[in-house]
Each structure stands twice: as structure tokens, then as C-alpha cells.
SEVEX-251666 format. One record per residue (C-alpha): residue number from 1; x, y, z. Coordinates in steps of 0.5 Angstrom, whole numbers, always signed. Each point is the difference from the previous one (the first is absolute). Example, Ala and Ser with C-alpha at 12.3 -4.5 7.8 and 13.67 -1.06 7.14 Angstrom:
// SEVEX-251666
<node k="1" u="+25" v="-9" w="+16"/>
<node k="2" u="+2" v="+7" w="-2"/>
***
This chain:
// SEVEX-251666
<node k="1" u="+210" v="+128" w="-43"/>
<node k="2" u="+6" v="+2" w="-2"/>
<node k="3" u="-2" v="+6" w="-3"/>
<node k="4" u="-6" v="+3" w="+4"/>
<node k="5" u="+2" v="-3" w="+7"/>
<node k="6" u="-6" v="-5" w="+1"/>
<node k="7" u="+3" v="-4" w="+6"/>
<node k="8" u="-7" v="-5" w="+1"/>
<node k="9" u="+1" v="-6" w="-5"/>
<node k="10" u="-8" v="-1" w="-1"/>
<node k="11" u="-1" v="+8" w="-2"/>
<node k="12" u="+5" v="+0" w="-4"/>
<node k="13" u="-3" v="-7" w="-4"/>
<node k="14" u="-6" v="+3" w="+0"/>
<node k="15" u="+2" v="+7" w="-3"/>
<node k="16" u="+4" v="-4" w="-6"/>
<node k="17" u="-6" v="-4" w="-1"/>
<node k="18" u="-5" v="+6" w="-1"/>
<node k="19" u="+6" v="+4" w="-4"/>
<node k="20" u="+0" v="-7" w="-5"/>
<node k="21" u="-8" v="+0" w="+0"/>
<node k="22" u="+0" v="-7" w="+3"/>
<node k="23" u="-6" v="-2" w="+5"/>
<node k="24" u="+1" v="-7" w="+2"/>
<node k="25" u="+6" v="+2" w="+4"/>
<node k="26" u="+0" v="-7" w="+4"/>
<node k="27" u="+2" v="-4" w="-6"/>
<node k="28" u="+5" v="+4" w="-2"/>
<node k="29" u="+4" v="+4" w="+5"/>
<node k="30" u="+7" v="-2" w="+1"/>
<node k="31" u="+2" v="-2" w="+7"/>
<node k="32" u="+4" v="+5" w="+5"/>
<node k="33" u="+7" v="-4" w="-2"/>
<node k="34" u="-1" v="+1" w="-7"/>
<node k="35" u="-1" v="+7" w="+1"/>
<node k="36" u="+6" v="+1" w="+5"/>
<node k="37" u="+4" v="-4" w="-5"/>
<node k="38" u="-2" v="+5" w="-6"/>
<node k="39" u="+1" v="+6" w="+5"/>
<node k="40" u="+7" v="-2" w="+1"/>
<node k="41" u="+1" v="-1" w="-8"/>
<node k="42" u="-3" v="+7" w="-2"/>
<node k="43" u="+5" v="+3" w="+5"/>
<node k="44" u="+6" v="-4" w="-3"/>
<node k="45" u="-2" v="+2" w="-6"/>
<node k="46" u="-2" v="+8" w="+1"/>
<node k="47" u="+2" v="+1" w="+6"/>
<node k="48" u="+7" v="+0" w="-1"/>
<node k="49" u="+5" v="+4" w="+5"/>
<node k="50" u="-5" v="+4" w="+2"/>
<node k="51" u="-4" v="-5" w="+3"/>
<node k="52" u="+6" v="-3" w="+3"/>
<node k="53" u="+2" v="+7" w="+3"/>
<node k="54" u="-7" v="+0" w="+3"/>
<node k="55" u="+0" v="-7" w="+3"/>
<node k="56" u="+7" v="+1" w="+3"/>
<node k="57" u="-3" v="+7" w="+3"/>
<node k="58" u="-6" v="-4" w="+3"/>
<node k="59" u="+4" v="-5" w="+3"/>
<node k="60" u="+5" v="+5" w="+3"/>
<node k="61" u="-6" v="+4" w="+3"/>
<node k="62" u="-2" v="-8" w="+2"/>
<node k="63" u="+6" v="-1" w="+4"/>
<node k="64" u="+0" v="+7" w="+3"/>
<node k="65" u="-7" v="-1" w="+3"/>
<node k="66" u="+2" v="-7" w="+2"/>
<node k="67" u="+6" v="+3" w="+4"/>
<node k="68" u="-4" v="+5" w="+3"/>
<node k="69" u="-5" v="-4" w="+2"/>
<node k="70" u="+5" v="-7" w="+2"/>
<node k="71" u="-3" v="-1" w="+7"/>
<node k="72" u="-7" v="-2" w="-4"/>
<node k="73" u="+4" v="-5" w="-3"/>
<node k="74" u="-2" v="+2" w="-8"/>
<node k="75" u="-1" v="-4" w="-6"/>
<node k="76" u="+0" v="+3" w="-7"/>
<node k="77" u="-6" v="-3" w="-4"/>
<node k="78" u="-4" v="+1" w="-7"/>
<node k="79" u="+2" v="+3" w="-6"/>
<node k="80" u="+7" v="+4" w="+2"/>
<node k="81" u="+2" v="-7" w="+3"/>
<node k="82" u="-2" v="-4" w="-6"/>
<node k="83" u="+3" v="+6" w="-5"/>
<node k="84" u="-7" v="+1" w="-3"/>
<node k="85" u="+0" v="+7" w="+3"/>
<node k="86" u="-2" v="+6" w="-4"/>
<node k="87" u="+1" v="+7" w="+1"/>
<node k="88" u="-7" v="+0" w="+3"/>
<node k="89" u="+2" v="-6" w="+6"/>
<node k="90" u="+0" v="+1" w="+7"/>
<node k="91" u="+5" v="-4" w="+4"/>
<node k="92" u="-4" v="-5" w="+4"/>
<node k="93" u="+3" v="-2" w="+6"/>
<node k="94" u="-2" v="-5" w="+5"/>
<node k="95" u="+2" v="+2" w="+8"/>
<node k="96" u="-1" v="-5" w="+6"/>
<node k="97" u="-2" v="+3" w="+7"/>
<node k="98" u="-6" v="-2" w="+5"/>
<node k="99" u="-2" v="+7" w="+1"/>
<node k="100" u="-1" v="+4" w="-7"/>
<node k="101" u="+0" v="+7" w="+3"/>
<node k="102" u="+7" v="-1" w="+2"/>
<node k="103" u="+1" v="+1" w="-8"/>
<node k="104" u="-3" v="+6" w="+0"/>
<node k="105" u="+2" v="+3" w="+6"/>
<node k="106" u="+8" v="-1" w="-3"/>
<node k="107" u="-2" v="+4" w="-6"/>
<node k="108" u="-5" v="+5" w="+5"/>
<node k="109" u="+7" v="+1" w="+4"/>
<node k="110" u="+4" v="+1" w="-6"/>
<node k="111" u="-5" v="+5" w="-3"/>
<node k="112" u="-1" v="-4" w="-6"/>
<node k="113" u="-7" v="+1" w="-3"/>
<node k="114" u="-4" v="-6" w="-1"/>
<node k="115" u="-6" v="-2" w="-1"/>
<node k="116" u="-3" v="-7" w="+4"/>
<node k="117" u="-3" v="-5" w="-5"/>
<node k="118" u="-3" v="-7" w="+0"/>
<node k="119" u="+2" v="-5" w="-5"/>
<node k="120" u="-4" v="-7" w="-1"/>
<node k="121" u="+4" v="-5" w="-1"/>
<node k="122" u="-2" v="-7" w="-3"/>
<node k="123" u="+4" v="-5" w="+5"/>
<node k="124" u="-3" v="-7" w="-4"/>
<node k="125" u="-5" v="-1" w="-5"/>
<node k="126" u="-6" v="+1" w="+6"/>
<node k="127" u="+3" v="+5" w="+5"/>
<node k="128" u="+1" v="+7" w="-2"/>
<node k="129" u="+2" v="+5" w="+6"/>
<node k="130" u="+0" v="+7" w="+1"/>
<node k="131" u="+7" v="+3" w="+3"/>
<node k="132" u="+2" v="+7" w="+2"/>
<node k="133" u="+4" v="+4" w="-4"/>
<node k="134" u="+4" v="+7" w="-2"/>
<node k="135" u="+2" v="+4" w="-5"/>
<node k="136" u="+6" v="+4" w="-1"/>
<node k="137" u="+5" v="+3" w="-5"/>
<node k="138" u="+7" v="-1" w="+1"/>
<node k="139" u="+6" v="+2" w="-5"/>
<node k="140" u="-6" v="+3" w="-5"/>
<node k="141" u="-4" v="-7" w="+0"/>
<node k="142" u="-5" v="-2" w="+3"/>
<node k="143" u="+0" v="-6" w="+5"/>
<node k="144" u="-6" v="-4" w="+2"/>
<node k="145" u="+1" v="-4" w="+6"/>
<node k="146" u="-5" v="-6" w="+3"/>
<node k="147" u="+1" v="-2" w="+7"/>
<node k="148" u="-1" v="-7" w="+2"/>
<node k="149" u="+1" v="-3" w="+7"/>
<node k="150" u="+7" v="-2" w="+2"/>
<node k="151" u="-2" v="-7" w="-2"/>
<node k="152" u="-2" v="+2" w="-6"/>
<node k="153" u="+7" v="+0" w="-3"/>
<node k="154" u="-1" v="-8" w="+0"/>
<node k="155" u="-6" v="-1" w="-5"/>
<node k="156" u="+0" v="+5" w="-7"/>
<node k="157" u="-6" v="+1" w="-2"/>
<node k="158" u="-3" v="-2" w="-7"/>
<node k="159" u="+4" v="+3" w="-6"/>
<node k="160" u="-6" v="+4" w="-5"/>
<node k="161" u="+5" v="-3" w="-6"/>
<node k="162" u="+0" v="-8" w="+1"/>
<node k="163" u="-3" v="-1" w="+7"/>
<node k="164" u="+6" v="-3" w="+3"/>
<node k="165" u="+3" v="+3" w="+6"/>
<node k="166" u="+2" v="+8" w="-1"/>
<node k="167" u="+7" v="+0" w="-1"/>
<node k="168" u="+3" v="+4" w="+5"/>
<node k="169" u="+7" v="+3" w="+1"/>
<node k="170" u="+4" v="+3" w="+6"/>
<node k="171" u="+6" v="+6" w="+0"/>
<node k="172" u="+5" v="-5" w="-2"/>
<node k="173" u="-4" v="-3" w="-6"/>
<node k="174" u="-1" v="+8" w="-3"/>
<node k="175" u="+6" v="+1" w="+1"/>
<node k="176" u="+3" v="-5" w="-4"/>
<node k="177" u="-5" v="+2" w="-5"/>
<node k="178" u="+2" v="+7" w="-1"/>
<node k="179" u="+8" v="-3" w="+0"/>
<node k="180" u="-2" v="-4" w="-6"/>
***
């Protein structure tokens, strides 16, 4: 995940098991939480100042995107928030507006090239929903924004790491991360 930019825990587990010649993957694969902890430790040991500088740049780009998209109540999520982002990681934002087209219109009006996307999000153990999104670049950083209905701000999706509600950070929390 750190070296090859793999973002999906299951794909990373399967690739590692294949490299190690392990065929009974159900019994030996680590939990996602363990992988995230190991990734953080790897970055602490081998990333050093360059990892911290890259993470700071990603968080700065996230804050700039959040300021630009302020009317959609943006929240930073994922590896840039948790601190485990690699140089391959996208900044992931959650936006909240009842008409997802409003985000696209804003980007078009400003002449910002973007791609319309769709993201499947696990809301609980039984419910996976598809939400629209956009992908664009800001400050030489790829931004991936998932657009939820306005009332989606009240219920965070389930984190792929630990199965609990996903941690979301508002503008003030991201500013605090940059100041620390």
C-alpha cells in the first residue's frame, strides 16, 4: 500500500498473500486496523520528513478545496485525515448538497477540468449505496469528492478500516492539523 499506491485493503491482502505463497487466506490475513497501524509505523520509520511534507501538502490542498467548495459543507475523510496517506493517495472529501449537479456546475463555471464519478459507500453491515462524485485537481493534488444529500452529514458511512462511523473533519479541524 505504501510503495505501490494500492488503496483497497482486500486487494493489498491478496497481493501480499500471493507474494508469500499463502493460499488459505481466510485464516492468516491481518485485519484492516492492523494494516493501517503497520502502514503508519512504516511511514514513521521510512518516510520521515518527506512523508510529513507530502502529508502537509495533501492537507493544504484539502483545505484549499474545502474553502473553494465551502457552500457544500465539505469534510475531509480517509488517509489524508488519518495521516496514513502515501504520495499516491487522493484527497477524499465528503460534500453535502441535495442536487449533486450543483458541484459539477461550480467546477464548470470556474473552468476546472473534472470527471464525474460514482462511489459505493457502506452505510452499515447490510446497506451499500452508490453516491455521485467528482474528481479534479487542485494544487497539483487529485481531489476525490463524494456528494451526499444534505442530510447525509448526520450519518457517516462505515469506515473500511474499523467498521465504525467514518471520521470526518471540517475546515477548522483541518486547519488545526496543519497548525500542529
